[in-house]
C-alpha positions in Angstrom: -20.8 21.4 53.7 -18.1 19.0 53.6 -15.9 18.6 50.3 -17.2 15.0 49.8 -20.5 16.4 50.2 -19.9 19.1 47.8 -18.3 16.8 44.9 -21.7 14.6 45.4 -23.8 17.8 45.0 -21.8 18.7 41.9 -22.2 15.1 40.4 -25.9 15.3 40.8 -25.8 18.7 38.9 -23.6 17.6 36.1 -26.1 14.9 35.7 -28.8 17.1 35.5 -26.9 19.1 33.0 -26.6 16.2 31.1 -30.5 15.7 30.7 -31.7 19.2 30.8 -29.3 20.9 28.4 -30.6 21.6 24.8 -28.8 19.7 22.2 -29.0 19.7 18.6 -30.6 16.5 16.8 -27.3 15.5 15.7 -25.7 15.3 19.3 -29.1 13.7 20.6 -28.4 11.1 18.1 -24.8 10.7 19.0 -25.8 10.7 22.5 -28.3 7.9 22.2 -26.2 5.7 20.1 -23.5 6.1 22.8 -25.7 4.6 25.3 -26.9 1.9 23.2 -23.7 0.9 21.7 -21.2 -1.6 23.1 -18.3 0.1 22.3 -19.3 3.4 24.4 -19.6 4.1 28.0 -21.9 6.1 29.7 -21.5 9.4 31.5 -22.5 7.6 35.0 -19.8 5.0 34.6 -17.4 7.9 34.1 -18.1 9.6 36.9 -18.6 6.5 39.2 -15.2 5.2 38.0 -13.8 8.4 39.0 -15.2 9.0 42.3 -14.5 5.3 43.4 -10.7 5.7 42.5 -10.7 9.2 44.4 -12.5 7.9 47.6 -9.9 5.1 47.5 -7.0 7.5 47.3 -7.9 9.6 49.9 -10.1 7.4 52.5 -8.6 3.7 52.4 -5.3 4.9 51.0 -4.8 7.5 54.0 -2.9 6.2 56.9 -3.8 8.3 60.2 -1.9 8.3 62.9 -3.7 6.5 66.1 -6.8 8.8 67.3 -7.5 9.8 70.9 -9.2 7.1 73.0 -12.7 6.7 73.2 -13.5 9.6 70.8 -15.1 7.7 67.9 -17.2 11.1 66.4 -13.9 13.0 66.8 -12.0 10.1 65.3 -14.4 10.4 62.1 -14.2 14.0 61.8 -10.5 13.9 61.7 -10.7 11.4 59.2 -13.0 13.3 57.2 -10.9 16.3 57.5 -7.7 14.4 56.3 -9.7 13.0 53.5 -10.7 16.6 52.5 -7.3 18.2 52.8 -5.8 15.0 50.7 -8.4 15.9 47.8 -7.3 19.7 47.9 -3.7 19.3 48.5 -2.4 15.9 47.7 0.9 16.9 47.3 1.4 17.6 51.1 0.1 14.2 52.0 3.3 12.7 50.0 5.4 15.3 52.2 3.7 13.8 55.4 3.9 10.3 54.0 7.7 10.9 52.9 8.8 12.3 56.1 7.5 9.4 58.3 9.1 7.0 55.6 12.4 8.7 56.4 12.0 9.0 60.4 10.9 5.2 60.8 13.6 4.0 58.6 16.0 5.7 61.0 14.3 4.4 63.9 14.8 0.7 62.3 18.3 1.2 62.1 18.7 2.5 65.6 16.7 -0.1 67.5 17.5 -2.9 65.3 19.1 -4.8 68.0 15.6 -4.4 69.9 14.3 -6.3 66.9 12.5 -3.4 65.5 11.4 -3.4 61.6 10.2 -0.1 59.9 6.7 -1.3 60.9 7.7 -0.7 64.5 9.2 2.8 63.4 5.8 3.9 61.8 4.0 2.4 64.9 6.1 4.6 67.1 5.5 7.8 64.8 1.7 7.1 64.8 1.3 7.0 68.8 1.8 3.6 69.3 3.3 3.2 72.7 1.5 4.7 75.8 2.6 5.2 79.1 0.6 3.7 81.9 0.5 4.2 85.5 -1.7 0.9 86.6 -4.7 1.3 84.6 -4.5 4.9 84.0 -2.8 6.3 80.9 -0.6 9.1 81.2 0.8 10.3 77.8 2.0 8.9 74.6 5.8 8.4 74.3 7.9 9.2 71.4 10.9 7.2 70.8 13.3 9.3 72.4 11.3 9.1 75.5 11.1 5.6 75.2 15.0 5.4 75.0 15.4 8.0 77.7 13.0 5.9 80.4 14.6 2.6 79.4 18.0 3.7 80.2 17.0 5.4 83.5 15.4 1.9 84.4 12.0 3.4 84.9 10.4 1.0 82.0 11.2 -2.0 80.6 11.8 -1.7 76.7 8.6 -2.4 74.7 8.5 -6.0 73.3 6.0 -6.3 70.6 6.5 -8.4 67.2 5.7 -7.2 63.8 3.1 -9.4 63.4 1.2 -8.3 66.6 1.3 -4.7 65.2 -0.2 -5.9 62.1 -3.1 -7.6 64.2 -3.9 -4.3 65.6 -3.9 -3.0 61.9 -7.3 -2.7 60.0 -5.5 -3.0 56.8 -4.6 -6.4 55.1 -3.6 -7.3 51.6 -7.3 -7.5 50.4 -7.7 -3.6 51.4 -4.2 -3.0 49.9 -4.8 -5.2 46.8 -8.2 -3.1 46.2 -6.5 0.3 46.1 -3.5 -0.9 44.0 -6.1 -2.7 41.4 -8.2 0.2 41.0 -5.7 2.5 41.0 -3.5 0.8 38.3 -6.6 0.0 36.7 -7.7 3.8 36.2 -3.9 4.7 35.2 -3.9 1.9 32.9 -7.1 2.8 30.9 -6.3 6.3 30.6 -2.8 5.6 29.1 -4.5 3.1 26.9 -6.7 5.9 25.6 -3.8 8.0 24.9 -2.0 5.1 22.9 -5.5 4.6 21.1 -5.7 8.6 20.3 -8.9 8.6 22.3 -9.3 11.7 24.4 -10.2 11.5 28.4 -12.7 13.8 30.1 -11.3 16.5 32.4 -12.7 14.7 35.4 -10.8 11.6 34.3 -7.6 13.9 34.2 -8.1 15.2 37.3 -8.7 12.0 39.0 -5.4 10.6 37.0 -3.5 13.3 38.8 -4.7 11.7 42.3 -4.0 8.0 40.9 -0.3 9.0 40.2 0.3 10.7 43.6 -1.7 8.0 45.5 0.9 5.1 44.1 3.5 7.3 45.6 1.9 7.8 49.0 0.8 4.1 49.1 4.5 2.8 48.6 6.1 5.1 51.2 3.3 3.9 53.6 3.6 0.2 52.5 4.5 -1.1 56.2 2.6 1.6 58.1 -0.2 0.1 60.2 -3.6 1.2 58.8 -6.5 2.3 61.3 -5.0 1.3 64.3 -7.3 2.1 67.3 -5.2 1.1 70.6 -1.6 1.8 71.5 0.8 -0.5 73.1 0.8 -0.2 76.9 4.3 0.6 78.4 4.3 0.5 82.3 6.2 2.7 84.4 8.0 2.4 87.9 8.2 5.2 90.1 9.2 8.7 88.2 11.4 10.9 89.5 10.4 14.8 89.7 12.5 15.6 86.4 10.9 12.5 84.5 7.4 13.7 85.8 7.8 17.3 84.6 8.9 15.6 81.1 6.0 13.3 81.1 3.0 15.5 82.8 4.3 18.9 82.0 4.7 21.8 84.1 1.7 23.2 86.1 -0.4 26.0 84.5 1.3 28.6 86.7 4.8 27.6 85.9 4.5 27.2 82.2 2.9 30.3 81.6 5.3 33.0 80.4 5.6 36.1 78.3 3.0 38.7 77.5 -0.6 37.9 76.2 -1.3 38.0 72.6 -2.2 41.3 71.3 -5.7 42.0 69.7 -4.3 42.0 66.5 -2.4 38.6 66.8 -5.8 37.1 67.9 -7.7 38.5 65.0 -4.9 37.3 62.5 -5.0 34.3 64.2 -8.5 33.5 64.0 -8.3 34.4 60.4 -5.2 32.1 59.7 -7.2 29.1 61.8 -8.5 26.9 58.7 -5.1 27.1 57.4 -3.3 25.4 60.2 -4.1 21.9 59.2 -2.1 22.6 55.8 0.8 24.1 57.8 0.6 21.3 60.3 0.8 18.6 57.2 3.9 20.3 56.0 5.2 20.9 59.4 3.7 19.2 62.3 3.5 21.3 65.4 5.4 20.5 68.8 3.9 17.9 71.3 2.3 19.4 74.3 3.7 17.5 77.6 1.4 15.0 78.7 -0.4 14.8 75.4 -2.4 11.4 75.1 -2.3 11.6 71.4 0.0 12.8 68.8 -0.8 15.6 66.3 -2.8 14.4 63.1 0.2 15.0 61.0 3.1 14.4 63.2 6.1 12.6 61.4 9.0 13.0 63.7 12.0 15.2 63.4 14.6 15.0 60.4 17.9 16.8 59.9 18.2 20.0 57.8 19.6 18.0 54.9 16.9 15.6 55.1 14.2 17.9 55.3 15.3 19.8 52.3 15.5 16.7 50.2 11.8 16.2 51.4 10.9 19.6 50.1 12.5 19.4 47.0 10.8 16.1 46.4 7.5 17.5 47.5 7.9 20.3 45.3 8.9 18.2 42.2 5.6 16.1 43.1 3.7 19.6 43.1 4.8 20.4 40.0 3.9 17.2 38.2 0.6 17.2 40.0 -0.5 20.6 38.1 1.5 19.8 35.0 -1.1 16.7 34.6 -3.8 19.1 34.6 -2.1 21.4 32.1 -2.5 18.3 29.8 -6.0 19.4 29.1 -4.7 23.0 27.7 -6.0 22.3 24.4 -8.9 19.9 25.4 -12.3 21.2 24.3 -14.1 22.8 26.6 -18.0 23.8 26.8 -17.0 27.4 26.7 -14.0 29.7 26.3 -14.1 31.0 29.5 -14.1 27.5 31.1 -11.1 27.0 29.1 -9.4 30.0 30.4 -10.2 29.4 33.9 -8.9 25.7 33.7 -5.6 26.7 32.2 -5.1 29.9 34.6 -6.0 27.3 37.8 -3.6 24.6 36.6 -0.6 27.1 36.2 -1.6 28.2 39.8 -1.3 24.7 41.3 1.7 23.8 39.4 3.5 27.0 40.9 2.0 27.9 44.2 2.8 24.7 46.0 6.4 25.7 45.8 5.8 29.0 47.1 3.7 27.2 50.1 6.8 25.2 50.8 9.6 28.0 50.5 7.3 29.7 53.2 7.3 27.0 55.7 10.8 26.3 55.2 11.3 30.1 56.2 8.9 30.2 58.7 10.8 27.1 60.1 14.3 28.1 59.8 13.7 31.5 61.7 11.7 29.7 64.3 8.8 32.1 63.6 5.2 30.7 63.8 3.0 30.7 60.9 0.2 30.8 63.1 0.3 34.1 65.3 1.2 33.2 69.0 1.9 35.6 71.6 5.5 37.1 72.0 5.8 37.2 68.4 7.7 40.1 66.3 4.4 41.7 65.0 5.9 42.9 61.7 7.6 40.3 60.3 5.0 37.7 61.5 2.4 40.0 59.8 4.3 40.0 56.4 4.7 36.1 56.5 0.8 35.7 57.4 -0.1 38.0 54.6 2.1 36.0 52.0 0.7 32.8 53.5 -2.9 33.8 53.6 -2.7 35.1 49.8 -1.0 31.8 48.6 -3.3 29.5 50.5 -6.5 31.4 49.4 -5.3 31.6 45.7 -4.2 27.8 45.9 -7.5 26.9 47.4 -9.7 28.8 44.9 -7.6 27.4 42.0 -8.0 23.9 43.2 -12.0 24.2 43.6 -12.3 25.7 40.5 -10.5 22.6 38.5 -13.0 20.4 40.5 -16.0 22.3 39.7 -15.1 22.5 35.9 -14.2 19.2 36.1 -17.8 18.0 36.8 -19.3 20.7 34.8 -17.5 19.7 31.6 -19.3 16.3 31.9 -22.5 18.0 30.6 -21.1 18.4 26.9 -18.6 15.5 26.0 -17.5 15.0 22.4 -18.4 11.8 20.8 -14.8 10.4 21.2 -14.8 10.7 24.8 -17.8 8.3 24.8 -15.8 5.3 23.3 -14.0 2.6 25.3 -10.8 0.7 24.9 -12.4 -2.9 25.4 -9.2 -4.8 26.9 -9.2 -2.5 29.8 -12.6 -3.9 30.9 -11.1 -7.2 31.4 -9.2 -6.1 34.5 -11.1 -6.0 37.6 -12.2 -2.8 38.9 -14.8 -0.9 40.5 
């Protein structure tokens, strides 16, 4: 079951708990008065506003790279997968966006004399330029390859205006405005409740963490085209043998080398495979020669100093994301056990992302693959894999626990959490 469906199921279960749980006459009267009074809000309205905000933060606001051609089902599944990972680990989405923002800014400065803007840089990083031989696509061109072939006289440097790139984008000021208005309204109404000394629900607190991170992500991707389906065609002249190897890759017999992976490597490779997307979001994999689409989380290359800046920023964001959940440390919970699980899980998601980033940095510095490959040193890799498995599984369990507890807590709410701040309803929102 996908994570969105799981959230939908938990929502229905929470509503059933509210309807089926035995309550005292006093609580029943309070709940009834909450439904009837104009000064209160319903449980369904709370859940709806939270789900709408999370959806906009994880579906509409995410700017994916250009998908493979003529694979609509794969594209949809890819988008759902990115959405699920954004729900589980939104701080890694910010890391991905920050890397692309820095690289696109460098590309703008490098090709400014060619009329490039930061939108051009984003377009190149998301696989916007495809090399063609006649009507046959050959491979996606990276910015450095564009320059190499242009200087070699094999292609004309692509001339596409920012307006033409935006025409290929499915995002406009309406969709951007919808995200900003809904996210801004949600943050504002949570702050307003705090000013009025009214508590918020645990579900709203979790959503608030998403909303805060979403504003940062959306700011970084403001100039990135959204949902572009077709790359810009760059037509080639006759290629030399060296350039053909660069673009098409070596033949299978020439490219194979080293020993075959051991049984241990294969088994551990299968075990760690589900974690690969999270690892790729932090450090995108290398691009295969002849690839017609870029990896889902490709973000370009950064210098070590720039990478450390991204890591530090992402670590700070991760701590802030966990700290927002720690705000509920003294909130009322239906049971002591639920409060304890919430506290432990909040502490985990505040600390473990830093460990994850350190693992990735160490793995990239020593050029040892996190996902096991042939020829790797078995003992060091095994230690790294064991540490990564522990960190990822622990973090995943903590995130899921917080999401489940947020929905379960809706079955019993204090009367103050039903009260509304009237002026926030004047602001348009979903």
